[in-house]
N, C-alpha and C positions, 0 to 999 in steps of 0.2 A: 936420571935420578929424579923421583918423585917429587912433588912440591907440596908445603903444608900449610893449612889454612885453619885460622882461628875464629871462632865466633864468639862476637863479645856484646855487651847490652847491659842495661839494666834489668832487676830481676822481672819474671814475669811476662817477657817480649815474646817468648816464643822459640829461646835459642835449641834448648833440647829438643822440641817437636822437629824442628829443621835439622837438628845432627841425625836425628832417626831418620829422618826423611831422606837424606845423603848416604846413609850407612845401609839404607833397606832393611833394618830392622830396629825394633824395640829396645835397644841397648839401655839407653838413658832413661830414668825415672821421670814422669811427666805428670803433673799435678798443677791444680789451680792454685795452690798455695805458693807465694813468692818465697824464692831462695831456695827451691830443693836441691839444685846443683852446688855442689861445696868445692870437690876436688876438679880437677882439669881430667877431662876423660878423653884419649885418643880413639880413632877408628877409621877404617879405609872406607873412603866415600868413594860413589861412582855417580857423576852427572852426566848423562847422554855418554859423550865419548870423552869425558874426562875422567882420570884416575888420580887421586891423590889422598893424603892423610889430613883429616879433620879434626879438630881439638874443641869438644864443648868446654865451657868455663863458667864460673859463676860468675853471677849478675853484680854490678856496681853498686856499694852501700857505702855512705860517707861515715867514717868511720875511723877510732883510733889504730895503729899498727899492732898493738896488744892484745886486742879484741877479736873475738871469732870473726867477725865480717872483715877485720883490716886486713887477718892471715888468709882469708879467701880471696881478696883482691891481691894479694902477693903471688896466689896461686896464677890467677887472670894475667897480672903482668907478665910472668913467667911463660906463659902460652902466647902471649903477644911478640915477646922478644924471640921464641924459638920460630913462629910462623914468617912465611914468605908473603903472606896476604892476610888480611884481616877482613871477616864480614862483620861489619858494624850493623846491628839489627836494632830497629825502633820498631814501635807499636802506632801503626797508623791509623787503627780504632781509636784509640784513647789520645792520641797526639804526643807531643815532645812535652818533654820535663827539663827541671834543671839538671837533674842529673845525665842527660842525654847530651846536653849542651857539655858540662865537664868532660865526658868521656870523648866528646867528639874533637874538643879542644886538643885533649890529651893524645889521640891520635894524631892530629895535626902535626903536632911538635915532634914525634916519632919519626917522620919522614917515610914509612914504610906504605907500600900499596894498600889503600882503604877500598871497600866497596859498600856503600849505603845501601841496606836491604830494609824496605818497608814491608814488615810483616803484617798479617791479618786484613790486608787489602781485600779480600772478597766481603768483609762486613760492611753494612750499610751506615753512610756517612765517613768512610775512610777516606774519600778524597781529601778532606781539609787537612789530616795528619799528613797525608802523602806530599802535599806542596808545603806544609810547614818544614818538611826534612830538608828541603833547598835551603833553608836559612841555617845549616850546620856548616855551610862551605866544603862539603865534601863531593859536589858534583851531584847528577843525576839520580836518584835513589831509583833502586830495583824493584817494582812493587811486586810481590809474591804473597801465596798462602801456604805456608808451611804444612798446614792441617790437611788441605786438601791438593796439595800439588801442584798450585797454579803458578805460573811465572819464572819455572825450572829452567825452559830454554833461555829466556833473558838474563836469568843468573849465569847460566852458562856462558852465554856471550860477554857479559861483563867480566867475568874471570880470565876468560882466554885475551880480552883487551887489557886489562890489566896488568896482567904477566907475559904478554906476548906469546905467539904462537911456538918459538922455539921452547920457551919454558915450560909452557902447558902441555906441549905434547912432545915429550922426550923420545929418542930412537928406543925401539922395541928391542928387548932381548930375543934373541934367538932361541926358542924353545928347545932344538935340538942340541944344543950345546949344555942345557942344564941335563944334570944327573939326578932324577928325580925317583924312587922307588915307588911305584905305584900300584904294587902288589897286596898292599895290606897284610893284616894280621896272618903268619903262617898257620897253617893247619896240620893235622896230625901228619908225620911223616913215616914213609914205609919202613924205615928201619924203625923197631921198636926201641933198640937202645940209643937211638938219637936223641940227645939233648940240645936244642939251639941257644948259643951263646946270649947273654945280654948286650943289647945294642947300647953304649954309653954315649953315642954321638947324637941320640933323637933328642929333641927339645922336650924338656919335663915341664908338666903344668901342675903348680903347686897353688892351692886353697890355704889360706888363712883365716880360721874361723875362732871365734870364742866370744864371751860375754862381753857387754859394753865397757869400755874402760880398761880392758885387759892389755891394751899396748901393741895391737896389730898392725897400726900403721906406724907406730915409732920403730917397729922391728924391720917393717919392710923398709923404710929410709935408712936405717942403718946398714941393711944390705945394699942399697944402692949408693951409701955414701951421700947425699944429697936430700934435702928436703922436698922431695916428689910428691908426697902425700900429706893433706892437712891434719894437723897434732895439734893437742892441747889437753889440759886437765879437764875439758868439758866432757862428759858421757854421751856416747850418740853422734859424735861428729860425722862419722862415715856415713854415708846414705846410698851410694851406688858401688857397686862391685867396680873396682877400678883394677886393670890388669897392666902389669910393667915387666919388660924384658931386661935381661941382664946376662953377664956371662959369669959362670963359676967354674974355675980350672977350665976352660975351653969349652964346657957345655952349655947350651942355652937353655935358660930359667924362664918360664912365664909364671908368674906371680900374681896372684888375684888378694887385692885385700878386699873384705868385706865387711858390712855392717855388723855390728854388735847385736847377737840375738837373744833377747830377754825370754822369760817364761811365758808360753802360748797364753796363758790368762790376762797377762799384763800388756798385750800387744791390742791396742783398741783402734788407735789411729789409721787412718787409709795407708798416710805415707811410711807408717813404719811396717804396716803388712807387705808394702811395695817393697822395701829394702829388705825384709827377711826372705820375700820369694826370690829375689834378687840373687841373695846369699846363698838359698838351698840350691838355685841354678848352676852357680859358679862350684859348689860341692860335685854336681852329676858329671861337670864336664871335666873336672880336675883328674888327675892320676893318684897325685898324693894331697893329703890334707893335714895340715897343722894346726891340731887344737890348742891355743893358747890359754894357760892358766894363770891367774895372778897369783904367784906364790906367799902372799902375803895372807890371801883365803882361798887356798886349793881346793878341790874337789866339792864346791856346792854342787848341788843337785842337777840344777841347770849346765854344769861341764859334764855329767855322767850323761846326762841327757844327749848332749851333743856328741860325745863319743860313741855311743850307741847308736847314732843316726850315721854317723860317718861309716860303722861298721855294717850296718843294715845295707847302706847303699853300695857297700862294697869297695870303697877305696881303701887305698894304704894310709894309715892313720899314724902320727906321731905327735906324742906330748911335747908342749914345751912350757916348762914352768919359768915364766917370765918375772921381771922387778927381782931379780936375786941379789941384786946389790943393795936392797932393802932388808934380808934378810941377814940375822945376828948371828944365831947358832946354825951355820950353815951344814955341819956334818950331822948334827941331829936332827935337822930338817929332812936332810936327803935320806935317811934312814926311814923316817916316817912316811915319806910320800912312796919310797920303794914299797914299803907294807900294804900301804891303802890303795897301790896301783894294782898289786897282784889281788888282793881281797874285794877291791869295789868294781874291777873289771875283769872279771872271769872270762867273757865272751872274747876278749882280747890278749890272750895269756901271751905273755912276752912282748907287749907293745915297747916301743924305745920311747923313753922319756929322758929329756934333756933338761938340764938347769940352766938359764940363758939371762940376759938383760939387754934389752933393746936399745936402752939407754946409753950402756957403756959399750956394748959390743961384746960383751964376756958370752962365749959358749956358742958363737953363731957357726964356725967351722964345724963344731961338732953336729950341731942340729942339722947342717946340710949336709954332711957326712951319713948321717943317720936317715936323712930323708932318701939317698941314693942306694942305702942299702935296703930299706924297706921297700922301696921301688923294685929293686933285684928280686926280692922274694916275691912281690905282687906279680911279676912276668915269669915267673918261673914255670919252667915244664919238666916234668918226670916222665922219663921213659916208661912203657907200658910192662915191659919185662921187669923193671923194678919194683914196678907197684903190685904186680901179682905174686911175686916171690914175698914182697912184704906183708901181702893180704895172708899169705898161707902163713906166715910166721905169726900174725897177730891172733890168727883161729886157732892155733896150737896154743898159744899162752892163754887166749881167755875166748873158748867156742862162744857161739851165738847161742841164746836161749831157747828152750824147746817152748813151743807154743802150741796149746791143746794136744801135747804129746808127741809132737813130731818136731825134730830138730831143723832149725833155718839152714840153709846151705847158701854162703857167699861164693861165688863162683868165679867172678871175672871181674877186673877191674881197671880203669883206664881214665887218662886225665883228659877230657872234652874240652876245656877252656884253661885260659889264664886271664889275669886280670880283671877279678880275683882268681886264683886257683879254683877250678870246679872239677869234680870227680865223679863218674858213673860206676855203680856198683852192680853187676847183673846177679840176682839172687831170686830163691824162691820165697814166694808170699813178702813183696816189699811192703805191704801195709802191715804186717806185724812185727816188722824190725821194731824194737823200742828206742824212744830217743837216748835213752843212755848208752845203748850200745854204739850210736853214730857218733856221741859225744866221746866215748871210747876211742872208736876209729880216728876222729878228727884230732884228738890230743896226742894220738899215736904218729899222725902226720906230721904234725908241729915239731914234736920232738925227735923222730928219725930222719927228717927230710931238712931240718932248721928252716922251718917256716913260721918265725915268731910274729906277732903283733898284725896279722892280716886277716882277712875274713877267708874262710876255706867251706866250700859248698859242697856237700855230699848227696848226689841223686841216687835213687836205688830204682832199678828196672827190673821187671820179669822177664827171666829169661823163655825165649820161645819154646813152645811145645813142637815137635816136629809131627805131631801125629795128631794134633788139635784139627785139621782141615781134611783129615781122612774120612771116607763115607766108611759108615759101619756097613759091614757084609751081613 
C-alpha cells in the first residue's frame, strides 16, 4: 500500500514549489504572493525510487476558526491527520518566525513522523536560517532548493529513514495479473451495422465550473458527504483546480472543482489569471462539464459565455441551477428557465438542465443521472448504413440548394469520431454548401438519433474524381 506525505509550513516558504517538483508537473499555482494555496491538493509523487501520495496544504496563519484563514488551517489539519509523514518546510533564507515555532510545537505533540525541510538553501546567507532550524527540536533539517531541485537525494533518504524500508518500499504488484485495456478508443468497425455499447464501468471525469460564489465547492462537498473543499460566503475562495474521487452507484467519478471565472475584462491580477487558466485546463481534460448557475440570478452574460466555451471545446455540457432552496415560486421559475434555455442557447439545443441545492442536497441524484446520460450521447457511435439511409431521407425532404445553377449532391456519410460526435459527408463542391443547410442536418441528427445537448461536428469533403489524374490523349 502506498504512503501519504503532507507538506506544511507558514505562507510563502515554497510548499507548492516543492509539491510541483515532486509530482513532476506544474499542478499547484505558484506566486510570490503569500497564501496562494487554500485547499489541500493531492498528487502522485515520484522521488528517485519512492512512489507516494503528496498533499499540498495552506500555510499557517493565526486567526479565528470562523475566518477564511481559520477554515484554511482546518483543511491543513485534516491533511496532517490523513498523512503518514509530514514535511515541515521552513524558509532558510529569511530564518524562523513565531509561526514556525507554533507549528513545530503542534507537530511534536501529534507524535507522527516529521521531517524538517529547510527550503531556499541555495540563497546567499541561508546558513544562518538552516542552523536556526535546529532549535525547533525536530532533528536535523534537510537542506533543499525546491526551485532548482537541489537536495532531493537527501530528502529521499530522510523519508526512508523516518518510515522504514518496509513501509517506504511496499511489495510490487504483478502487472501480469492486472486486467487493463490498453487498446484505446475503438475505430470504425468492419460491420457497418455495428454500434459499440456504452461502457459504464470506465471512470468519468467531470469539471464543475461557473461564476464566483455560485456554490461549486459546496456542491462537491455535498456529493462527498464531507467538508473536503474550502467554502464560505466570500467570493473567489477557490484558486487551484482540485480533483476528488468518489463512487456513484459503483462507478468512479473524478470531479474537478475550479475557480470562479469572471468577465475577461475584470481579470487583472496575475493570480486570478493563473486560476482561470487552471480552470480552462480542467475543462479541456474533462469529459463532462457542469456549468453551475445561481438560480436567484440566472443567465448572466458570463453564464452564457461559459456554456458557449464548453460547447466550442467539444465537451458534454449540463446546466445546474443551484441555490434552489432560496427560490420562492419554484414552478414559475422552472418554466421561465426552460424557455430561456431554449431561446438563449440554440447552439446546445436539448441541453439537460437540473435544479439543485448544494446546501440541502436536493436534486443531486438527478444531476448525476443527467451527467451519465449526456456522457452516453457524447460517446455514441452510429453505424454508417443508418447514416446513409438517413441522409437520403433528409435530401428527399429538403434537397440541397442549387448554387450557380448546379445542384449540390451529398453522396456519402459516415461517423469519423465520437467524444464529441463528428461526421464526414462526401459531396460535390463542399465550399458551396451554405451554413443553413449544415444547421438543418445538425438539427436532424439531434432529433432523429436522440443526441440532445452535445456538440455535433459535420465536416464536408469533396468526392474523388477518378479521371483527375489521367493524361489527356
